[in-house]
C-alpha positions in Angstrom: -12.4 -0.4 -14.7 -12.6 0.5 -11.0 -11.5 -2.9 -9.7 -8.6 -3.5 -12.2 -7.4 0.0 -12.8 -3.7 -1.0 -12.8 -4.4 -2.7 -16.2 -5.6 0.5 -17.8 -3.0 3.1 -16.5 -1.5 3.5 -20.0 -4.9 3.9 -21.8 -4.8 7.3 -23.5 -8.5 7.7 -23.8 -9.4 8.8 -20.2 -10.5 12.4 -19.6 -9.1 14.4 -16.7 -12.2 13.5 -14.7 -14.8 10.8 -15.5 -18.0 9.7 -13.9 -18.1 5.9 -13.3 -20.5 3.6 -11.5 -19.3 0.7 -9.5 -20.6 -2.8 -9.2 -23.5 -1.8 -6.9 -24.5 1.3 -8.9 -22.7 4.0 -6.7 -21.4 6.8 -8.8 -17.8 8.0 -8.4 -15.8 10.8 -9.9 -12.5 9.3 -11.1 -9.7 11.9 -11.3 -6.8 11.0 -13.6 -4.4 14.0 -13.9 -1.5 14.5 -11.6 -2.3 18.1 -10.9 -5.9 17.5 -10.1 -5.2 14.5 -7.9 -2.7 16.5 -5.9 -5.2 19.4 -5.7 -7.7 17.1 -4.0 -5.2 15.5 -1.7 -3.9 18.9 -0.5 -7.3 20.5 0.1 -8.8 18.7 3.2 -11.4 21.4 3.7 -13.1 20.8 0.3 -12.3 17.1 0.0 -12.4 15.1 3.3 -10.9 11.6 3.9 -14.0 10.4 5.7 -14.8 7.6 3.1 -11.2 6.4 2.8 -11.9 3.2 4.7 -15.6 2.7 3.8 -16.4 -0.8 2.4 -16.9 -0.5 -1.4 -19.3 -3.4 -1.2 -21.9 -2.6 1.4 -21.5 -5.0 4.3 -24.8 -7.0 4.8 -26.4 -7.5 8.2 -25.1 -11.0 8.7 -21.5 -9.9 8.3 -22.1 -6.8 10.5 -23.4 -9.1 13.2 -20.2 -11.1 13.0 -18.1 -7.9 13.4 -20.3 -6.7 16.2 -19.9 -10.0 18.0 -16.1 -9.4 18.0 -16.8 -5.7 19.2 -15.2 -4.5 16.0 -14.9 -0.7 15.7 -12.7 1.4 13.5 -13.0 5.0 14.6 -11.3 7.8 12.6 -7.6 7.6 13.4 -5.2 8.0 10.5 -6.3 7.6 6.8 -10.0 8.4 7.4 -9.5 11.0 10.1 -10.3 14.6 9.0 -10.9 15.8 12.6 -8.9 17.7 15.2 -7.4 14.5 16.7 -5.5 13.6 13.5 -2.3 15.7 13.9 -1.6 14.4 17.4 -2.2 10.8 16.5 -0.1 11.1 13.3 2.7 12.8 15.2 3.1 9.8 17.6 3.0 7.3 14.7 5.5 9.4 12.7 7.9 9.5 15.6 7.8 5.7 15.8 8.7 5.6 12.1 11.2 8.5 12.3 13.9 8.3 9.5 16.6 7.9 12.1 14.9 4.9 13.6 14.3 3.5 10.2 17.9 3.9 9.2 19.0 2.0 12.3 17.2 -1.1 11.0 19.1 -1.1 7.7 22.1 -3.3 8.8 19.8 -5.9 10.3 17.5 -6.0 7.3 20.5 -6.2 4.9 21.8 -9.2 6.7 18.4 -10.9 6.6 17.9 -10.2 2.9 21.4 -11.4 2.0 20.8 -14.6 3.9 17.5 -15.2 2.0 19.0 -14.3 -1.3 21.8 -16.8 -0.7 19.2 -19.5 0.0 17.2 -18.5 -3.1 20.4 -18.6 -5.3 21.2 -22.0 -4.0 17.8 -23.3 -5.0 18.0 -21.8 -8.4 21.5 -23.1 -9.0 20.2 -26.6 -8.2 17.6 -26.2 -10.9 14.7 -25.5 -8.7 12.0 -22.8 -9.0 11.4 -20.1 -6.3 8.4 -18.0 -5.4 10.1 -14.7 -4.7 7.0 -13.3 -3.1 6.8 -16.1 -0.5 10.5 -16.6 0.0 11.6 -12.9 0.1 9.0 -10.1 -0.1 5.9 -11.2 1.8 7.0 -10.9 5.4 10.0 -8.6 5.4 8.0 -5.4 6.0 6.1 -6.9 8.8 9.3 -8.1 10.5 10.8 -4.6 10.3 7.6 -2.9 11.4 7.4 -5.2 14.5 10.9 -4.1 15.5 10.1 -0.4 15.1 6.7 -0.2 16.9 6.9 -3.3 19.2 4.0 -5.1 17.6 2.5 -8.1 19.3 4.1 -11.5 18.8 1.4 -12.9 16.7 2.5 -15.5 14.1 3.6 -13.8 10.9 1.2 -16.0 8.9 -1.8 -15.0 11.0 -1.0 -11.3 10.6 -0.6 -11.6 6.8 -3.9 -13.5 6.5 -5.6 -10.8 8.6 -4.2 -7.9 6.5 -5.2 -9.4 3.2 -8.6 -10.3 4.6 -9.1 -6.6 5.6 -7.9 -5.3 2.2 -10.5 -7.6 0.6 -13.3 -6.9 3.0 -13.2 -3.2 2.6 -11.9 -2.7 -0.9 -13.1 -5.6 -3.1 -16.3 -6.5 -4.9 -17.7 -9.4 -2.9 -20.7 -11.7 -2.4 -22.4 -12.0 1.0 -20.9 -15.4 1.9 -17.4 -14.1 1.3 -18.1 -11.0 3.3 -19.2 -13.0 6.2 -16.1 -15.2 6.1 -13.8 -12.2 5.9 -15.7 -10.5 8.7 -15.0 -13.4 11.0 -11.3 -13.3 10.3 -11.0 -9.6 10.7 -13.1 -9.6 13.8 -11.0 -12.3 15.5 -7.8 -10.4 14.9 -9.4 -7.2 16.0 -9.9 -8.9 19.4 -6.2 -9.7 19.6 -5.3 -6.0 18.8 -7.6 -4.8 21.6 -5.8 -7.0 24.1 -2.4 -5.7 22.9 -3.6 -2.1 22.8 -4.5 -2.2 26.5 -1.1 -3.5 27.7 1.5 -3.3 24.9 4.5 -1.1 24.8 6.1 0.8 22.0 3.6 2.7 19.8 0.6 1.4 21.8 2.1 2.6 25.0 2.9 6.0 23.5 -0.6 6.5 22.3 -2.0 5.5 25.7 0.4 7.8 27.5 -0.8 10.7 25.4 -4.3 10.0 26.6 -5.8 8.5 23.5 -8.7 6.1 24.1 -8.4 2.3 23.5 -10.3 2.5 20.2 -7.8 5.0 18.8 -4.9 2.8 19.8 -6.6 -0.2 18.2 -7.4 1.8 15.1 -3.8 3.0 14.7 -2.4 -0.6 15.0 -5.1 -1.9 12.7 -4.1 0.6 10.0 -0.4 0.0 10.4 -0.8 -3.8 10.1 -2.9 -3.4 7.0 -1.4 -0.5 5.1 2.0 -0.2 7.0 3.4 -3.5 5.9 1.1 -5.3 3.4 1.5 -2.5 0.8 5.3 -2.6 1.0 5.4 -6.4 0.5 3.1 -5.9 -2.5 5.4 -3.3 -3.9 8.5 -5.4 -3.4 6.9 -8.2 -5.4 5.7 -5.9 -8.2 9.0 -4.1 -8.5 11.0 -7.4 -8.6 8.8 -8.6 -11.3 9.1 -5.4 -13.3 12.9 -5.5 -13.0 13.1 -9.0 -14.6 11.8 -7.3 -17.8 14.2 -4.4 -17.6 17.7 -5.8 -18.5 19.1 -2.3 -19.2 18.2 -1.2 -15.7 19.7 -4.4 -14.1 22.9 -3.7 -16.1 23.0 -0.2 -14.8 22.5 -1.4 -11.2 25.3 -4.0 -11.8 27.8 -1.4 -13.1 26.8 1.4 -10.8 25.6 3.8 -13.4 22.0 3.7 -12.1 21.4 4.5 -8.4 19.3 2.1 -6.5 17.2 5.0 -5.1 16.3 6.1 -8.6 15.1 2.5 -9.4 12.9 2.5 -6.3 11.3 5.9 -7.2 10.6 4.8 -10.8 9.2 1.6 -9.4 6.8 3.6 -7.2 5.8 5.6 -10.1 5.1 2.7 -12.5 4.1 -0.1 -10.1 2.5 1.5 -7.0 0.8 -1.0 -4.7 -1.9 1.5 -4.0 -3.5 2.4 -7.3 -6.4 4.6 -6.1 -7.5 6.4 -3.0 -10.8 8.1 -2.0 -12.1 11.4 -0.8 -15.6 12.9 -0.5 -16.5 16.4 -1.5 -17.8 18.5 1.5 -19.3 21.4 -0.6 -20.5 22.0 -4.1 -17.4 22.7 -6.2 -15.7 22.2 -9.6 -12.7 20.1 -10.5 -11.1 20.1 -13.9 -14.1 21.8 -15.3 -16.5 19.2 -13.9 -19.2 20.0 -11.4 -18.7 18.2 -8.1 -21.8 18.3 -5.8 -21.3 18.0 -2.1 -21.2 14.3 -1.1 -19.6 13.1 -4.3 -17.3 10.1 -3.9 -14.0 10.9 -5.6 -11.6 8.2 -6.7 -8.1 9.5 -7.1 -6.3 7.4 -9.7 -2.8 7.6 -8.2 -1.3 5.0 -10.6 -2.4 7.0 -13.7 -1.3 10.3 -12.2 2.2 8.8 -12.1 2.1 8.4 -15.8 0.8 11.9 -16.6 2.8 13.2 -19.6 2.6 16.7 -18.1 4.7 15.5 -15.2 7.1 12.9 -16.6 9.1 12.7 -19.9 8.5 9.0 -20.8 5.3 8.1 -18.9 5.2 4.4 -19.7 9.0 3.6 -19.8 11.1 2.5 -16.8 13.8 5.2 -16.9 15.2 5.7 -13.4 16.2 9.3 -12.8 14.1 10.8 -15.6 12.4 14.2 -15.2 9.3 13.8 -13.0 10.2 10.3 -11.8 10.1 11.4 -8.1 6.9 13.4 -8.5 4.7 10.3 -8.2 1.9 10.2 -5.7 2.4 6.7 -4.5 2.5 8.0 -0.9 -0.2 10.5 -1.4 0.2 14.2 -0.5 -0.9 16.7 2.0 -1.9 16.2 5.6 -2.5 12.4 5.1 0.7 11.7 3.2 2.0 8.2 4.2 4.1 8.4 7.4 5.9 5.3 6.4 7.3 6.5 3.1 11.0 6.5 4.3 10.5 3.0 5.7 9.1 1.6 2.5 11.9 3.3 0.5 14.6 1.8 2.7 13.2 -1.7 2.5 12.8 -1.5 -1.3 16.4 -0.1 -1.7 17.9 -3.0 0.4 15.9 -5.6 -1.5 16.8 -4.1 -5.0 20.5 -3.8 -4.2 20.7 -7.4 -2.9 18.6 -9.1 -5.5 19.5 -7.3 -8.7 22.4 -9.8 -9.5 20.0 -12.7 -9.0 17.3 -11.2 -11.2 19.7 -10.8 -14.0 19.8 -14.6 -14.6 16.2 -15.7 -14.1 13.1 -16.4 -16.3 9.6 -15.9 -15.0 7.5 -19.1 -14.6 4.5 -17.4 -13.0 4.0 -13.6 -13.0 2.1 -12.1 -10.1 -1.6 -12.2 -10.3 -3.8 -9.6 -8.6 -7.4 -10.1 -7.6 -10.1 -7.5 -8.2 -9.7 -4.6 -5.8 -10.5 -0.9 -5.9 -7.2 0.2 -4.2 -4.7 -2.5 -3.6 -2.8 -4.8 -6.1 -2.3 -7.7 -3.7 0.0 -10.0 -5.9 -0.2 -13.6 -4.8 3.0 -15.2 -6.1 6.0 -14.6 -8.3 7.8 -17.8 -9.4 11.2 -17.8 -11.3 13.9 -20.2 -12.2 17.4 -19.9 -13.5 17.8 -19.4 -17.3 
């Protein structure tokens, strides 16, 4: 269950909390109800984020040596930082992703998406098939993020490969050979980030100017490149696929009776790219009537919390604007709530608005496939053709 939890979000048989062992025998407390997930996320004293980036498959010595050879370090910076430095680091990152700066990117992004949709439509009109993940969704968030925070001019393909390698290395069930290969890829890119962190402008320069050490600058860039863009490209692919099976929603978008923003929020509720997140209990406590000893690993099932019938009227139906639709936890909650939520929403709104007419006339040749992963969906492709 832990590594394909998105396939079980509608299963009615899960209790509020459940004890589950993973592939290496480690016990986790899985939390399924919206109120309980939110309780954990908003109580950083009882439930710390220290384990948020821990590898779910223990990294063997050979792979650790590879990482060490690249001087790989990932100190607490954002998602796994429960210390005193977190607010100051977060504030600098949040300023780089400020809603005003995000809104300024919208015209440029709209033009780019329209250009791509035009090319896709021409291919479909000619009878060809199109991978909407590769042709539209995969690199858009990275291109926008690069403009906002002045990321290094690394090739898009290399950054995407690094990001997916990191998501697999830290959150997937793996064998030792695969871990060693992924460690080499992640380590190589970490070296590139170190060089940029020392001299780059934008976000890197702001963090340096505030007195943060090089490891913190690298850690912030590392997390942004992994979670700040890869998750959004995943969401765009998942949402586009979902919409191909929702003709009433597409009709509502076409005639203006369903707002694009409501479609995005319902998509985040039903098709979040981040399906679980982790915390660790710092003291003996109870949660939903279950005893939680200090040190317990807690897996917060964000995707299932979005389908909690106590929160939303029609948990498993795509009904934009329904009661509870916007109460999802796709961006988390509390002190570690995603600082890029407005950026992700803007990107998704542009893509939905520009592609909805195209989606109305396609059939799916190949639905997105997602590999085993504790936290991330990571769809690989989404191929369509004209009906």
